[in-house]
C-alpha positions as CSV (number, residue, x, y, z in Angstrom):
1,M,-26.6,-46.8,18.3
2,S,-22.9,-47.7,18.4
3,A,-20.3,-46.6,15.9
4,L,-19.9,-48.7,12.7
5,P,-16.7,-50.7,13.1
6,P,-14.0,-50.1,10.5
7,V,-13.5,-53.1,8.2
8,A,-10.2,-52.0,6.6
9,A,-8.5,-55.1,8.2
10,M,-11.2,-57.4,6.9
11,T,-10.2,-59.9,4.3
12,L,-12.8,-60.8,1.7
13,S,-12.7,-63.7,-0.7
14,P,-13.5,-63.0,-4.4
15,E,-16.8,-64.9,-3.9
16,E,-17.7,-62.7,-0.9
17,Y,-16.9,-59.6,-2.9
18,E,-19.0,-60.7,-5.8
19,R,-22.0,-61.6,-3.6
20,A,-22.0,-58.0,-2.3
21,F,-23.2,-56.7,-5.6
22,I,-26.6,-57.3,-7.2
23,E,-26.5,-55.4,-10.5
24,D,-28.3,-56.7,-13.6
25,E,-26.0,-59.1,-15.5
26,R,-26.4,-57.1,-18.7
27,Y,-25.1,-53.9,-17.0
28,L,-21.9,-53.0,-18.9
29,N,-21.7,-49.3,-18.1
30,F,-19.4,-48.8,-15.1
31,A,-17.7,-45.9,-16.8
32,S,-21.0,-44.0,-16.4
33,L,-22.2,-45.3,-13.1
34,G,-21.0,-48.1,-10.9
35,P,-23.9,-49.9,-9.1
36,I,-23.2,-49.8,-5.4
37,S,-22.9,-52.9,-3.1
38,E,-25.4,-54.1,-0.6
39,P,-23.0,-53.1,2.3
40,V,-22.9,-49.6,0.9
41,V,-26.7,-49.5,0.8
42,A,-26.9,-50.8,4.4
43,T,-24.3,-48.3,5.6
44,G,-26.1,-45.4,4.0
45,E,-29.4,-46.5,5.4
46,R,-27.9,-46.9,8.9
47,L,-26.2,-43.5,8.9
48,L,-29.3,-41.8,7.4
49,R,-31.4,-43.4,10.2
50,A,-29.0,-42.0,12.7
51,T,-29.7,-38.5,11.4
52,A,-33.4,-39.2,12.1
53,T,-33.2,-40.8,15.6
54,A,-30.5,-38.3,16.9
55,R,-29.8,-40.5,19.9
56,P,-26.9,-39.8,22.3
57,G,-24.5,-42.1,20.5
58,D,-25.5,-41.1,17.0
59,A,-23.5,-37.9,16.9
60,A,-20.3,-39.7,17.7
61,M,-21.0,-42.3,15.0
62,L,-21.7,-39.6,12.4
63,S,-18.7,-37.6,13.3
64,A,-16.4,-40.6,12.8
65,Q,-17.3,-41.1,9.2
66,V,-15.2,-38.4,7.5
67,P,-12.0,-39.5,9.3
68,R,-12.9,-43.1,8.4
69,A,-13.1,-42.1,4.7
70,L,-9.9,-40.1,4.8
71,A,-8.0,-43.0,6.3
72,V,-8.9,-45.5,3.6
73,L,-8.4,-42.9,0.9
74,S,-4.9,-42.3,2.3
75,R,-4.1,-46.0,2.2
76,L,-5.2,-46.4,-1.4
77,S,-3.9,-43.1,-2.8
78,G,-0.6,-42.8,-1.0
79,F,-1.3,-39.2,0.1
80,P,-1.4,-38.2,3.8
81,E,-4.8,-37.8,5.3
82,S,-4.2,-34.1,5.8
83,N,-3.7,-33.7,2.1
84,I,-7.1,-35.2,1.2
85,T,-10.5,-33.7,1.3
86,L,-13.9,-35.1,0.3
87,V,-15.8,-33.6,-2.6
88,S,-19.2,-34.2,-4.0
89,N,-18.1,-34.7,-7.6
90,T,-15.1,-34.4,-9.9
91,S,-16.4,-31.4,-11.9
92,S,-16.8,-28.9,-9.0
93,A,-13.4,-29.9,-7.6
94,L,-11.7,-29.2,-10.9
95,V,-13.4,-25.7,-10.9
96,Q,-11.9,-25.2,-7.5
97,V,-8.4,-25.9,-8.8
98,A,-8.8,-23.9,-12.0
99,L,-9.9,-20.8,-10.0
100,G,-7.3,-21.2,-7.3
101,L,-4.2,-21.4,-9.5
102,P,-1.9,-18.4,-9.2
103,S,-2.7,-15.5,-11.6
104,G,-0.7,-15.9,-14.7
105,T,-0.4,-19.7,-14.6
106,G,-0.2,-21.3,-18.0
107,V,-2.2,-24.5,-18.3
108,F,-2.1,-27.3,-20.9
109,S,-5.2,-29.6,-21.4
110,G,-6.2,-32.1,-24.0
111,R,-8.7,-30.5,-26.3
112,Y,-11.0,-33.5,-26.5
113,Q,-10.9,-34.8,-22.9
114,F,-14.1,-35.1,-21.0
115,P,-15.7,-31.6,-20.7
116,A,-15.2,-31.5,-16.9
117,N,-11.5,-31.4,-17.5
118,V,-11.7,-28.7,-20.3
119,L,-14.4,-26.2,-19.4
120,P,-12.9,-25.2,-16.0
121,W,-9.7,-24.2,-17.7
122,R,-11.5,-22.4,-20.5
123,N,-13.6,-20.5,-18.0
124,A,-10.7,-19.6,-15.8
125,A,-8.8,-18.4,-18.9
126,E,-11.8,-16.1,-19.8
127,T,-11.4,-14.4,-16.5
128,G,-7.8,-13.6,-17.4
129,R,-6.4,-15.5,-14.3
130,I,-4.7,-18.2,-16.4
131,S,-3.6,-18.8,-20.0
132,L,-4.7,-22.0,-21.7
133,R,-3.2,-24.2,-24.4
134,L,-5.4,-26.9,-25.8
135,A,-4.0,-29.6,-28.2
136,G,-4.8,-33.0,-29.6
137,A,-7.2,-34.4,-32.1
138,L,-10.4,-36.3,-31.4
139,D,-9.6,-39.6,-29.8
140,E,-5.8,-38.8,-29.8
141,P,-4.4,-39.8,-26.4
142,V,-2.5,-37.3,-24.3
143,T,0.9,-38.9,-24.4
144,P,4.3,-37.7,-23.3
145,E,5.1,-37.1,-27.0
146,L,2.1,-34.9,-27.4
147,L,3.1,-32.9,-24.3
148,R,6.7,-32.5,-25.4
149,A,5.5,-31.1,-28.7
150,H,3.3,-28.4,-27.1
151,L,4.9,-27.5,-23.8
152,D,7.1,-24.5,-23.5
153,A,8.4,-22.1,-20.7
154,S,5.0,-20.5,-20.5
155,C,3.3,-23.7,-19.3
156,D,3.2,-24.2,-15.5
157,A,0.5,-26.9,-15.1
158,V,-0.8,-29.9,-17.1
159,A,-4.3,-31.2,-16.7
160,I,-5.0,-34.8,-17.9
161,S,-7.6,-37.5,-17.7
162,H,-5.9,-40.6,-16.4
163,V,-8.3,-42.7,-18.5
164,D,-10.0,-41.3,-21.6
165,F,-13.7,-41.6,-21.5
166,R,-14.1,-42.2,-25.2
167,T,-11.3,-44.5,-26.0
168,G,-10.3,-46.1,-22.7
169,Y,-6.7,-45.0,-23.1
170,R,-4.8,-45.0,-19.8
171,A,-2.1,-42.4,-19.4
172,D,1.4,-43.4,-18.2
173,L,1.8,-41.1,-15.2
174,A,5.4,-41.9,-14.7
175,R,6.4,-41.0,-18.3
176,I,4.1,-38.0,-18.2
177,R,5.8,-36.8,-15.0
178,E,9.2,-37.3,-16.7
179,A,8.0,-35.3,-19.7
180,I,6.6,-32.3,-17.9
181,G,9.3,-32.0,-15.2
182,N,8.3,-30.0,-12.2
183,R,5.1,-28.5,-13.6
184,L,2.0,-29.1,-11.6
185,L,0.3,-32.4,-12.8
186,I,-3.5,-32.3,-12.3
187,V,-5.2,-35.6,-12.8
188,D,-8.9,-36.4,-13.3
189,A,-8.9,-39.9,-12.0
190,I,-12.6,-40.7,-12.1
191,Q,-12.2,-43.4,-14.8
192,A,-9.3,-45.0,-13.0
193,F,-9.4,-44.8,-9.2
194,G,-10.6,-48.2,-7.9
195,A,-10.0,-49.9,-11.2
196,V,-6.2,-49.6,-11.6
197,E,-3.1,-49.9,-9.5
198,E,-1.2,-46.6,-9.7
199,D,1.4,-44.4,-7.9
200,W,-1.0,-41.5,-7.5
201,T,1.7,-39.4,-5.7
202,L,3.3,-38.8,-9.1
203,A,0.5,-36.2,-9.5
204,D,0.1,-33.0,-7.6
205,V,-3.7,-33.1,-7.7
206,V,-5.8,-36.2,-8.0
207,I,-9.6,-35.8,-8.2
208,A,-12.2,-38.6,-8.6
209,G,-15.9,-39.0,-8.0
210,G,-16.8,-42.2,-6.2
211,Q,-19.9,-43.0,-8.4
212,K,-18.1,-45.0,-11.1
213,W,-15.3,-47.5,-10.4
214,M,-15.2,-47.0,-6.6
215,R,-18.9,-47.9,-6.6
216,A,-19.6,-45.6,-3.7
217,G,-22.7,-43.8,-5.1
218,Q,-23.4,-40.3,-6.4
219,G,-22.3,-37.4,-4.3
220,T,-19.1,-39.1,-3.1
221,G,-15.5,-38.4,-4.1
222,F,-12.2,-36.9,-3.1
223,M,-9.4,-34.5,-4.0
224,A,-5.8,-35.2,-3.0
225,L,-3.1,-32.5,-3.2
226,S,0.7,-32.6,-2.9
227,D,2.3,-30.2,-0.5
228,R,3.4,-27.9,-3.3
229,A,-0.1,-27.9,-4.8
230,L,-1.4,-26.8,-1.4
231,D,1.2,-24.0,-1.4
232,R,0.3,-22.8,-4.8
233,I,-3.5,-23.3,-5.2
234,R,-5.7,-20.9,-3.3
235,P,-9.1,-21.9,-2.0
236,L,-10.9,-19.1,-3.7
237,A,-14.1,-21.1,-4.3
238,A,-14.2,-22.5,-0.8
239,N,-16.5,-21.2,2.0
240,W,-16.8,-21.3,5.7
241,G,-16.1,-25.1,5.9
242,G,-12.5,-24.4,4.9
243,I,-11.9,-21.7,7.5
244,A,-10.2,-22.1,10.9
245,D,-12.4,-20.8,13.7
246,S,-15.1,-20.1,11.1
247,L,-17.8,-19.4,13.7
248,D,-15.8,-16.6,15.3
249,I,-17.6,-14.0,13.3
250,R,-16.0,-11.1,15.1
251,R,-12.7,-11.8,13.3
252,D,-11.8,-10.3,10.0
253,D,-8.5,-12.2,9.6
254,Q,-9.8,-15.8,9.5
255,S,-7.2,-18.2,8.0
256,P,-7.7,-21.3,5.8
257,L,-7.5,-24.6,7.5
258,P,-4.2,-26.4,7.2
259,G,-4.1,-29.1,4.6
260,A,-6.7,-30.0,2.0
261,G,-9.6,-29.1,4.3
262,R,-9.2,-25.5,3.2
263,F,-11.0,-26.3,0.0
264,D,-14.2,-27.4,1.9
265,S,-17.3,-25.3,1.2
266,T,-19.3,-26.7,4.1
267,R,-19.2,-29.7,6.4
268,P,-19.0,-32.9,4.4
269,S,-21.9,-35.3,4.6
270,P,-21.2,-38.0,7.1
271,V,-23.7,-40.3,5.3
272,L,-21.8,-39.9,2.0
273,A,-18.5,-40.2,3.7
274,A,-19.5,-43.5,5.2
275,C,-20.7,-44.8,1.8
276,L,-17.4,-43.9,0.3
277,A,-15.5,-45.5,3.2
278,Q,-17.5,-48.7,3.0
279,A,-17.0,-49.0,-0.8
280,L,-13.3,-48.5,-0.5
281,E,-13.0,-50.9,2.4
282,L,-14.5,-53.5,0.2
283,V,-11.8,-52.8,-2.3
284,E,-9.2,-53.2,0.4
285,G,-10.9,-56.3,1.7
286,V,-10.7,-58.3,-1.6
287,G,-7.5,-56.4,-2.8
288,L,-7.2,-53.8,-5.5
289,H,-4.8,-56.2,-7.3
290,W,-7.5,-58.8,-7.6
291,I,-10.0,-56.2,-8.9
292,T,-7.7,-54.8,-11.5
293,S,-6.6,-58.3,-12.6
294,R,-10.2,-59.4,-12.9
295,I,-11.1,-56.3,-14.9
296,Q,-8.2,-57.0,-17.3
297,S,-9.3,-60.6,-17.7
298,R,-12.8,-59.5,-18.6
299,Y,-11.4,-57.1,-21.2
300,E,-9.3,-59.8,-22.7
301,Y,-12.3,-62.2,-22.8
302,L,-14.3,-59.5,-24.6
303,A,-11.5,-58.9,-27.1
304,E,-11.3,-62.6,-27.9
305,A,-15.0,-63.1,-28.2
306,A,-15.3,-60.0,-30.4
307,S,-12.5,-61.1,-32.6
308,R,-14.0,-64.6,-33.2
309,R,-17.1,-62.9,-34.5
310,G,-15.4,-60.3,-36.7
311,L,-15.9,-57.3,-34.4
312,R,-13.2,-54.8,-33.8
313,L,-12.2,-53.0,-30.6
314,L,-11.2,-49.4,-31.0
315,P,-8.3,-48.9,-30.8
316,G,-7.4,-52.0,-28.8
317,W,-4.8,-50.7,-26.3
318,P,-2.2,-53.1,-24.7
319,A,-2.8,-54.0,-21.1
320,E,-0.6,-51.3,-19.6
321,Q,-2.5,-48.6,-21.6
322,R,-6.1,-49.5,-20.5
323,A,-8.3,-49.8,-17.5
324,G,-12.0,-51.0,-17.7
325,I,-13.2,-49.3,-20.9
326,A,-13.5,-51.1,-24.2
327,V,-14.9,-49.6,-27.4
328,I,-16.5,-51.9,-30.0
329,E,-17.1,-50.8,-33.6
330,A,-20.6,-52.1,-34.4
331,A,-21.5,-52.8,-38.1
332,D,-24.2,-50.2,-38.2
333,P,-26.8,-48.4,-35.9
334,R,-29.1,-51.4,-36.2
335,A,-26.7,-53.6,-34.4
336,V,-26.5,-51.0,-31.6
337,N,-30.3,-50.9,-31.4
338,R,-30.4,-54.7,-31.1
339,L,-28.0,-54.5,-28.1
340,L,-30.1,-51.8,-26.4
341,H,-33.4,-53.6,-27.1
342,A,-31.9,-56.8,-25.6
343,G,-31.6,-55.1,-22.3
344,F,-27.9,-54.2,-22.2
345,T,-26.8,-51.0,-20.6
346,V,-23.9,-49.4,-22.5
347,T,-22.9,-46.0,-23.7
348,V,-23.1,-45.2,-27.4
349,H,-20.7,-42.6,-28.9
350,D,-21.4,-41.4,-32.5
351,T,-23.6,-43.9,-34.3
352,N,-21.8,-47.2,-34.1
353,R,-19.2,-46.9,-31.3
354,V,-20.4,-49.0,-28.3
355,R,-18.5,-48.2,-25.1
356,V,-18.5,-51.2,-22.9
357,S,-17.1,-50.8,-19.4
358,L,-16.4,-54.0,-17.4
359,H,-15.9,-54.4,-13.7
360,A,-14.8,-57.4,-11.6
361,T,-18.4,-58.5,-11.2
362,T,-19.1,-58.6,-15.0
363,R,-20.1,-62.1,-16.1
364,T,-18.5,-63.8,-19.1
365,A,-21.9,-65.0,-20.1
366,A,-23.1,-61.4,-20.5
367,I,-20.1,-60.6,-22.6
368,D,-20.8,-63.6,-24.9
369,E,-24.4,-62.6,-25.2
370,A,-23.6,-58.9,-26.0
371,V,-21.2,-60.0,-28.8
372,E,-23.8,-62.4,-30.2
373,V,-26.4,-59.7,-30.2
374,L,-24.1,-57.2,-31.9
375,T,-23.3,-59.6,-34.7
376,G,-26.8,-61.0,-35.0
377,T,-25.7,-64.6,-34.4
């Protein structure tokens, strides 16, 4: 079996991109899980088949997939390939960072961010390795103003979610970088990467699972680190995969790998690496700008349709402060139940907050129907 050809240079029309996906039209829940494309399915099946046949050319094909994924991640993130490693999820990578910060580091985190970006800092603080300052009210965005009000000389690192999972608020990385100065900026980008255009190199650590907006499937993801983050964060939760000459078991002085690979626990899965690469090559093929513009147009369509029928978006961020998440205030729990019983897949927070997350493949007809069901019209 020959190696899968890279498709980074391939240009896709919007129509070709849309035909690659087959999710149910009433699926409006990309902030929870982004259904993968047919090419990702085919890639995963082909690579998985290679692990079964084990023919002479299969090993070379399998070994090419991690470099393939790192290459496309570098192009989309702006980080050098050597500063990127593959991870199986956002949560465990954040634990790696929390445990690897130098002893005595002071960390700031929003109190009501997604738990994956709060619990690692709390747990690390319990060990005594770091100190932690939590601030912010429920649904209050982590803004430069909030940071300036709580940062002092004892704070060395700031951990934020680029897009808030409850409200859809998108942080302004440039203004946050200006507000925090040379402190380490650690960004949970799972609700943003693949859905927004951003200068990710403003951050020192960028972590994102690939199962949401990248549409690469569960078990995929990446962590990118700046040079100074690599200098300061130790791979204390890594394992043999992050060690140079790890199979030379006679040595007691084994050193971490250069670059971000030092955080690897084991060898990355070539099957999952190929799925991630294929998903991101689709993004490149049609253009991230087209995807982000399409997501914004779908958000605006929803806002207009909801407004016409008396529904309110919470809190209704301007375009530069949002990604693909919209929150609708339903009249009561019965309206929410109508939506679910009509076959729509959404996320419900509290009793009447409907989180709708829209991607480039979301149909306007589905948006119209969802609004009609919520209003009972």
